[in-house]
N, CA, C and O atoms as a GROMACS GRO file, in nm:
protein
  388
    1UNK      N    1   1.679   0.625  -2.773
    1UNK     CA    2   1.558   0.691  -2.726
    1UNK      C    3   1.480   0.610  -2.621
    1UNK      O    4   1.434   0.669  -2.524
    2UNK      N    5   1.464   0.480  -2.636
    2UNK     CA    6   1.382   0.406  -2.539
    2UNK      C    7   1.431   0.421  -2.396
    2UNK      O    8   1.350   0.422  -2.303
    3UNK      N    9   1.561   0.434  -2.376
    3UNK     CA   10   1.612   0.451  -2.241
    3UNK      C   11   1.557   0.576  -2.176
    3UNK      O   12   1.521   0.576  -2.058
    4UNK      N   13   1.552   0.683  -2.252
    4UNK     CA   14   1.503   0.809  -2.198
    4UNK      C   15   1.356   0.796  -2.158
    4UNK      O   16   1.316   0.848  -2.054
    5UNK      N   17   1.276   0.727  -2.239
    5UNK     CA   18   1.135   0.709  -2.206
    5UNK      C   19   1.120   0.626  -2.079
    5UNK      O   20   1.037   0.658  -1.993
    6UNK      N   21   1.200   0.521  -2.066
    6UNK     CA   22   1.192   0.437  -1.947
    6UNK      C   23   1.226   0.519  -1.823
    6UNK      O   24   1.159   0.506  -1.720
    7UNK      N   25   1.330   0.603  -1.831
    7UNK     CA   26   1.368   0.687  -1.718
    7UNK      C   27   1.257   0.784  -1.684
    7UNK      O   28   1.228   0.806  -1.566
    8UNK      N   29   1.195   0.843  -1.784
    8UNK     CA   30   1.087   0.938  -1.761
    8UNK      C   31   0.969   0.870  -1.693
    8UNK      O   32   0.908   0.927  -1.602
    9UNK      N   33   0.936   0.748  -1.735
    9UNK     CA   34   0.826   0.675  -1.673
    9UNK      C   35   0.856   0.646  -1.527
    9UNK      O   36   0.768   0.660  -1.442
   10UNK      N   37   0.979   0.607  -1.497
   10UNK     CA   38   1.016   0.581  -1.357
   10UNK      C   39   1.004   0.708  -1.274
   10UNK      O   40   0.954   0.704  -1.162
   11UNK      N   41   1.050   0.820  -1.330
   11UNK     CA   42   1.044   0.946  -1.257
   11UNK      C   43   0.898   0.985  -1.230
   11UNK      O   44   0.866   1.034  -1.122
   12UNK      N   45   0.811   0.963  -1.328
   12UNK     CA   46   0.669   0.995  -1.310
   12UNK      C   47   0.608   0.905  -1.204
   12UNK      O   48   0.528   0.950  -1.122
   13UNK      N   49   0.645   0.777  -1.206
   13UNK     CA   50   0.588   0.682  -1.112
   13UNK      C   51   0.632   0.714  -0.970
   13UNK      O   52   0.553   0.699  -0.876
   14UNK      N   53   0.755   0.757  -0.952
   14UNK     CA   54   0.805   0.785  -0.818
   14UNK      C   55   0.745   0.910  -0.757
   14UNK      O   56   0.747   0.926  -0.635
   15UNK      N   57   0.690   0.999  -0.839
   15UNK     CA   58   0.630   1.121  -0.787
   15UNK      C   59   0.513   1.092  -0.695
   15UNK      O   60   0.490   1.167  -0.600
   16UNK      N   61   0.439   0.985  -0.720
   16UNK     CA   62   0.321   0.956  -0.640
   16UNK      C   63   0.358   0.894  -0.505
   16UNK      O   64   0.277   0.899  -0.412
   17UNK      N   65   0.476   0.837  -0.492
   17UNK     CA   66   0.520   0.778  -0.365
   17UNK      C   67   0.573   0.887  -0.273
   17UNK      O   68   0.656   0.968  -0.314
   18UNK      N   69   0.526   0.890  -0.149
   18UNK     CA   70   0.578   0.990  -0.055
   18UNK      C   71   0.717   0.950  -0.007
   18UNK      O   72   0.755   0.834  -0.015
   19UNK      N   73   0.790   1.047   0.043
   19UNK     CA   74   0.918   1.012   0.104
   19UNK      C   75   0.889   0.955   0.243
   19UNK      O   76   0.780   0.975   0.297
   20UNK      N   77   0.983   0.885   0.298
   20UNK     CA   78   0.960   0.823   0.429
   20UNK      C   79   0.936   0.927   0.538
   20UNK      O   80   0.866   0.900   0.635
   21UNK      N   81   0.993   1.045   0.521
   21UNK     CA   82   0.972   1.150   0.622
   21UNK      C   83   0.828   1.203   0.619
   21UNK      O   84   0.782   1.260   0.718
   22UNK      N   85   0.758   1.186   0.508
   22UNK     CA   86   0.620   1.233   0.496
   22UNK      C   87   0.519   1.133   0.555
   22UNK      O   88   0.403   1.168   0.574
   23UNK      N   89   0.563   1.011   0.583
   23UNK     CA   90   0.474   0.909   0.637
   23UNK      C   91   0.458   0.926   0.788
   23UNK      O   92   0.548   0.977   0.854
   24UNK      N   93   0.343   0.884   0.841
   24UNK     CA   94   0.326   0.894   0.987
   24UNK      C   95   0.418   0.796   1.059
   24UNK      O   96   0.451   0.690   1.005
   25UNK      N   97   0.459   0.830   1.180
   25UNK     CA   98   0.551   0.745   1.257
   25UNK      C   99   0.496   0.607   1.281
   25UNK      O  100   0.567   0.508   1.264
   26UNK      N  101   0.372   0.599   1.320
   26UNK     CA  102   0.308   0.470   1.342
   26UNK      C  103   0.160   0.486   1.312
   26UNK      O  104   0.101   0.590   1.342
   27UNK      N  105   0.102   0.384   1.254
   27UNK     CA  106  -0.040   0.387   1.223
   27UNK      C  107  -0.096   0.250   1.262
   27UNK      O  108  -0.028   0.149   1.245
   28UNK      N  109  -0.217   0.247   1.313
   28UNK     CA  110  -0.273   0.118   1.355
   28UNK      C  111  -0.315   0.038   1.232
   28UNK      O  112  -0.365   0.093   1.134
   29UNK      N  113  -0.293  -0.092   1.240
   29UNK     CA  114  -0.329  -0.178   1.127
   29UNK      C  115  -0.480  -0.175   1.106
   29UNK      O  116  -0.526  -0.178   0.991
   30UNK      N  117  -0.556  -0.170   1.212
   30UNK     CA  118  -0.701  -0.169   1.201
   30UNK      C  119  -0.749  -0.047   1.122
   30UNK      O  120  -0.833  -0.060   1.033
   31UNK      N  121  -0.695   0.069   1.153
   31UNK     CA  122  -0.731   0.193   1.083
   31UNK      C  123  -0.690   0.186   0.935
   31UNK      O  124  -0.764   0.228   0.846
   32UNK      N  125  -0.569   0.132   0.912
   32UNK     CA  126  -0.515   0.120   0.776
   32UNK      C  127  -0.600   0.022   0.693
   32UNK      O  128  -0.633   0.052   0.578
   33UNK      N  129  -0.636  -0.092   0.750
   33UNK     CA  130  -0.715  -0.190   0.674
   33UNK      C  131  -0.857  -0.140   0.648
   33UNK      O  132  -0.915  -0.171   0.544
   34UNK      N  133  -0.914  -0.064   0.741
   34UNK     CA  134  -1.047  -0.008   0.718
   34UNK      C  135  -1.046   0.090   0.600
   34UNK      O  136  -1.139   0.094   0.520
   35UNK      N  137  -0.938   0.167   0.589
   35UNK     CA  138  -0.924   0.259   0.476
   35UNK      C  139  -0.912   0.180   0.345
   35UNK      O  140  -0.969   0.220   0.243
   36UNK      N  141  -0.840   0.068   0.348
   36UNK     CA  142  -0.825  -0.015   0.228
   36UNK      C  143  -0.958  -0.079   0.189
   36UNK      O  144  -0.989  -0.091   0.070
   37UNK      N  145  -1.037  -0.119   0.287
   37UNK     CA  146  -1.169  -0.176   0.258
   37UNK      C  147  -1.256  -0.073   0.187
   37UNK      O  148  -1.324  -0.106   0.090
   38UNK      N  149  -1.252   0.052   0.234
   38UNK     CA  150  -1.331   0.159   0.171
   38UNK      C  151  -1.288   0.184   0.027
   38UNK      O  152  -1.366   0.231  -0.056
   39UNK      N  153  -1.161   0.151  -0.004
   39UNK     CA  154  -1.109   0.171  -0.139
   39UNK      C  155  -1.130   0.050  -0.229
   39UNK      O  156  -1.097   0.055  -0.347
   40UNK      N  157  -1.186  -0.059  -0.175
   40UNK     CA  158  -1.220  -0.173  -0.259
   40UNK      C  159  -1.138  -0.299  -0.237
   40UNK      O  160  -1.153  -0.395  -0.312
   41UNK      N  161  -1.052  -0.300  -0.136
   41UNK     CA  162  -0.974  -0.420  -0.106
   41UNK      C  163  -1.058  -0.517  -0.023
   41UNK      O  164  -1.153  -0.477   0.044
   42UNK      N  165  -1.022  -0.645  -0.029
   42UNK     CA  166  -1.087  -0.748   0.052
   42UNK      C  167  -0.985  -0.794   0.155
   42UNK      O  168  -0.871  -0.826   0.121
   43UNK      N  169  -1.026  -0.799   0.283
   43UNK     CA  170  -0.937  -0.836   0.392
   43UNK      C  171  -0.968  -0.978   0.436
   43UNK      O  172  -1.085  -1.014   0.455
   44UNK      N  173  -0.863  -1.060   0.454
   44UNK     CA  174  -0.878  -1.196   0.503
   44UNK      C  175  -0.791  -1.211   0.626
   44UNK      O  176  -0.668  -1.210   0.616
   45UNK      N  177  -0.853  -1.227   0.743
   45UNK     CA  178  -0.778  -1.240   0.867
   45UNK      C  179  -0.767  -1.386   0.913
   45UNK      O  180  -0.715  -1.413   1.021
   46UNK      N  181  -0.815  -1.479   0.830
   46UNK     CA  182  -0.809  -1.621   0.866
   46UNK      C  183  -0.668  -1.674   0.849
   46UNK      O  184  -0.591  -1.623   0.767
   47UNK      N  185  -0.636  -1.777   0.926
   47UNK     CA  186  -0.506  -1.843   0.912
   47UNK      C  187  -0.397  -1.769   0.986
   47UNK      O  188  -0.415  -1.653   1.025
   48UNK      N  189  -0.287  -1.834   1.007
   48UNK     CA  190  -0.174  -1.773   1.076
   48UNK      C  191  -0.200  -1.757   1.224
   48UNK      O  192  -0.296  -1.812   1.278
   49UNK      N  193  -0.114  -1.682   1.288
   49UNK     CA  194  -0.127  -1.665   1.433
   49UNK      C  195  -0.193  -1.533   1.471
   49UNK      O  196  -0.199  -1.499   1.590
   50UNK      N  197  -0.243  -1.459   1.375
   50UNK     CA  198  -0.314  -1.336   1.404
   50UNK      C  199  -0.230  -1.210   1.394
   50UNK      O  200  -0.283  -1.100   1.406
   51UNK      N  201  -0.100  -1.224   1.371
   51UNK     CA  202  -0.016  -1.105   1.363
   51UNK      C  203  -0.009  -1.049   1.220
   51UNK      O  204   0.047  -0.942   1.199
   52UNK      N  205  -0.065  -1.120   1.124
   52UNK     CA  206  -0.067  -1.075   0.985
   52UNK      C  207  -0.208  -1.090   0.930
   52UNK      O  208  -0.287  -1.172   0.978
   53UNK      N  209  -0.240  -1.011   0.828
   53UNK     CA  210  -0.364  -1.031   0.754
   53UNK      C  211  -0.335  -1.013   0.606
   53UNK      O  212  -0.240  -0.944   0.568
   54UNK      N  213  -0.418  -1.076   0.524
   54UNK     CA  214  -0.398  -1.072   0.380
   54UNK      C  215  -0.499  -0.976   0.318
   54UNK      O  216  -0.618  -0.983   0.346
   55UNK      N  217  -0.449  -0.885   0.234
   55UNK     CA  218  -0.531  -0.786   0.166
   55UNK      C  219  -0.527  -0.819   0.017
   55UNK      O  220  -0.419  -0.832  -0.041
   56UNK      N  221  -0.645  -0.832  -0.044
   56UNK     CA  222  -0.652  -0.869  -0.186
   56UNK      C  223  -0.723  -0.761  -0.265
   56UNK      O  224  -0.828  -0.711  -0.225
   57UNK      N  225  -0.664  -0.726  -0.379
   57UNK     CA  226  -0.727  -0.633  -0.472
   57UNK      C  227  -0.813  -0.718  -0.564
   57UNK      O  228  -0.761  -0.799  -0.641
   58UNK      N  229  -0.945  -0.699  -0.558
   58UNK     CA  230  -1.037  -0.790  -0.626
   58UNK      C  231  -1.026  -0.790  -0.779
   58UNK      O  232  -1.052  -0.892  -0.841
   59UNK      N  233  -0.988  -0.680  -0.838
   59UNK     CA  234  -0.981  -0.672  -0.984
   59UNK      C  235  -0.872  -0.763  -1.041
   59UNK      O  236  -0.891  -0.823  -1.147
   60UNK      N  237  -0.759  -0.774  -0.971
   60UNK     CA  238  -0.648  -0.855  -1.023
   60UNK      C  239  -0.621  -0.979  -0.938
   60UNK      O  240  -0.540  -1.064  -0.978
   61UNK      N  241  -0.686  -0.991  -0.824
   61UNK     CA  242  -0.665  -1.102  -0.729
   61UNK      C  243  -0.522  -1.107  -0.676
   61UNK      O  244  -0.476  -1.213  -0.633
   62UNK      N  245  -0.452  -0.995  -0.679
   62UNK     CA  246  -0.318  -0.985  -0.620
   62UNK      C  247  -0.333  -0.958  -0.472
   62UNK      O  248  -0.416  -0.877  -0.431
   63UNK      N  249  -0.252  -1.026  -0.391
   63UNK     CA  250  -0.264  -1.008  -0.247
   63UNK      C  251  -0.135  -0.955  -0.186
   63UNK      O  252  -0.026  -0.976  -0.239
   64UNK      N  253  -0.151  -0.888  -0.073
   64UNK     CA  254  -0.040  -0.829   0.002
   64UNK      C  255  -0.062  -0.867   0.148
   64UNK      O  256  -0.174  -0.861   0.197
   65UNK      N  257   0.044  -0.905   0.216
   65UNK     CA  258   0.035  -0.940   0.358
   65UNK      C  259   0.071  -0.818   0.441
   65UNK      O  260   0.174  -0.755   0.420
   66UNK      N  261  -0.014  -0.786   0.537
   66UNK     CA  262   0.008  -0.671   0.625
   66UNK      C  263   0.033  -0.723   0.766
   66UNK      O  264  -0.048  -0.796   0.822
   67UNK      N  265   0.146  -0.685   0.822
   67UNK     CA  266   0.177  -0.726   0.958
   67UNK      C  267   0.117  -0.628   1.057
   67UNK      O  268   0.071  -0.521   1.019
   68UNK      N  269   0.119  -0.664   1.184
   68UNK     CA  270   0.053  -0.582   1.285
   68UNK      C  271   0.130  -0.454   1.318
   68UNK      O  272   0.069  -0.353   1.353
   69UNK      N  273   0.261  -0.456   1.306
   69UNK     CA  274   0.344  -0.340   1.340
   69UNK      C  275   0.375  -0.261   1.213
   69UNK      O  276   0.461  -0.301   1.135
   70UNK      N  277   0.306  -0.149   1.193
   70UNK     CA  278   0.324  -0.069   1.071
   70UNK      C  279   0.418   0.048   1.096
   70UNK      O  280   0.373   0.162   1.109
   71UNK      N  281   0.547   0.019   1.104
   71UNK     CA  282   0.647   0.126   1.115
   71UNK      C  283   0.660   0.196   0.979
   71UNK      O  284   0.601   0.151   0.880
   72UNK      N  285   0.736   0.305   0.975
   72UNK     CA  286   0.753   0.380   0.851
   72UNK      C  287   0.809   0.295   0.738
   72UNK      O  288   0.759   0.301   0.625
   73UNK      N  289   0.911   0.216   0.767
   73UNK     CA  290   0.973   0.137   0.660
   73UNK      C  291   0.877   0.030   0.608
   73UNK      O  292   0.874   0.002   0.488
   74UNK      N  293   0.798  -0.029   0.696
   74UNK     CA  294   0.700  -0.130   0.655
   74UNK      C  295   0.588  -0.065   0.575
   74UNK      O  296   0.546  -0.117   0.472
   75UNK      N  297   0.540   0.049   0.622
   75UNK     CA  298   0.434   0.122   0.553
   75UNK      C  299   0.479   0.164   0.414
   75UNK      O  300   0.402   0.155   0.318
   76UNK      N  301   0.602   0.210   0.401
   76UNK     CA  302   0.656   0.251   0.271
   76UNK      C  303   0.655   0.134   0.174
   76UNK      O  304   0.614   0.149   0.058
   77UNK      N  305   0.700   0.018   0.219
   77UNK     CA  306   0.702  -0.102   0.135
   77UNK      C  307   0.559  -0.141   0.096
   77UNK      O  308   0.534  -0.174  -0.020
   78UNK      N  309   0.467  -0.138   0.191
   78UNK     CA  310   0.327  -0.174   0.162
   78UNK      C  311   0.266  -0.079   0.060
   78UNK      O  312   0.194  -0.122  -0.030
   79UNK      N  313   0.294   0.049   0.073
   79UNK     CA  314   0.240   0.147  -0.021
   79UNK      C  315   0.291   0.123  -0.163
   79UNK      O  316   0.216   0.138  -0.260
   80UNK      N  317   0.417   0.084  -0.174
   80UNK     CA  318   0.473   0.052  -0.305
   80UNK      C  319   0.400  -0.068  -0.365
   80UNK      O  320   0.363  -0.067  -0.482
   81UNK      N  321   0.379  -0.171  -0.284
   81UNK     CA  322   0.309  -0.291  -0.330
   81UNK      C  323   0.165  -0.261  -0.368
   81UNK      O  324   0.116  -0.306  -0.472
   82UNK      N  325   0.096  -0.184  -0.285
   82UNK     CA  326  -0.044  -0.150  -0.310
   82UNK      C  327  -0.056  -0.071  -0.440
   82UNK      O  328  -0.144  -0.099  -0.522
   83UNK      N  329   0.031   0.026  -0.460
   83UNK     CA  330   0.024   0.108  -0.581
   83UNK      C  331   0.056   0.024  -0.705
   83UNK      O  332  -0.006   0.041  -0.810
   84UNK      N  333   0.151  -0.067  -0.692
   84UNK     CA  334   0.190  -0.152  -0.805
   84UNK      C  335   0.075  -0.245  -0.845
   84UNK      O  336   0.050  -0.263  -0.964
   85UNK      N  337   0.006  -0.304  -0.748
   85UNK     CA  338  -0.098  -0.402  -0.778
   85UNK      C  339  -0.233  -0.339  -0.812
   85UNK      O  340  -0.309  -0.396  -0.890
   86UNK      N  341  -0.263  -0.222  -0.755
   86UNK     CA  342  -0.398  -0.168  -0.771
   86UNK      C  343  -0.404  -0.028  -0.830
   86UNK      O  344  -0.508   0.012  -0.882
   87UNK      N  345  -0.296   0.047  -0.821
   87UNK     CA  346  -0.299   0.186  -0.866
   87UNK      C  347  -0.347   0.282  -0.758
   87UNK      O  348  -0.352   0.403  -0.782
   88UNK      N  349  -0.381   0.230  -0.641
   88UNK     CA  350  -0.424   0.315  -0.528
   88UNK      C  351  -0.300   0.380  -0.467
   88UNK      O  352  -0.204   0.312  -0.432
   89UNK      N  353  -0.303   0.512  -0.453
   89UNK     CA  354  -0.187   0.585  -0.404
   89UNK      C  355  -0.202   0.619  -0.255
   89UNK      O  356  -0.308   0.599  -0.196
   90UNK      N  357  -0.094   0.669  -0.197
   90UNK     CA  358  -0.095   0.711  -0.057
   90UNK      C  359  -0.196   0.823  -0.037
   90UNK      O  360  -0.262   0.829   0.067
   91UNK      N  361  -0.208   0.912  -0.134
   91UNK     CA  362  -0.305   1.022  -0.124
   91UNK      C  363  -0.447   0.967  -0.112
   91UNK      O  364  -0.527   1.018  -0.035
   92UNK      N  365  -0.479   0.862  -0.189
   92UNK     CA  366  -0.611   0.800  -0.183
   92UNK      C  367  -0.634   0.740  -0.044
   92UNK      O  368  -0.742   0.756   0.014
   93UNK      N  369  -0.533   0.672   0.009
   93UNK     CA  370  -0.545   0.608   0.139
   93UNK      C  371  -0.558   0.713   0.249
   93UNK      O  372  -0.639   0.698   0.340
   94UNK      N  373  -0.480   0.820   0.239
   94UNK     CA  374  -0.486   0.928   0.340
   94UNK      C  375  -0.625   0.987   0.351
   94UNK      O  376  -0.671   1.021   0.460
   95UNK      N  377  -0.693   1.001   0.236
   95UNK     CA  378  -0.828   1.057   0.236
   95UNK      C  379  -0.926   0.968   0.312
   95UNK      O  380  -1.024   1.017   0.368
   96UNK      N  381  -0.900   0.839   0.313
   96UNK     CA  382  -0.991   0.744   0.378
   96UNK      C  383  -0.956   0.719   0.524
   96UNK      O  384  -1.037   0.659   0.596
   97UNK      N  385  -0.839   0.763   0.570
   97UNK     CA  386  -0.800   0.739   0.710
   97UNK      C  387  -0.880   0.825   0.806
   97UNK      O  388  -0.860   0.817   0.927
   0.00000   0.00000   0.00000
């Protein structure tokens, strides 16, 4: 029985993730980070050469690095990380864009 429950949980979790074809072709990092700030993330642009910024979810202190070029594949990976660390979904982010 536990296997079936684990599979069901995975299926439920994947429902909230959009397919790559549903994501925008390109989105500006500035617009994306502003939406994350409105949702409660903290942005740190210090350090590095300026092509990346660190986004931290304050409740868990988990951080995600966002690069300047947000292609579909990169955005998909970031959305997975954001949802895993904070519970914020693509639908929540879309509302703030």
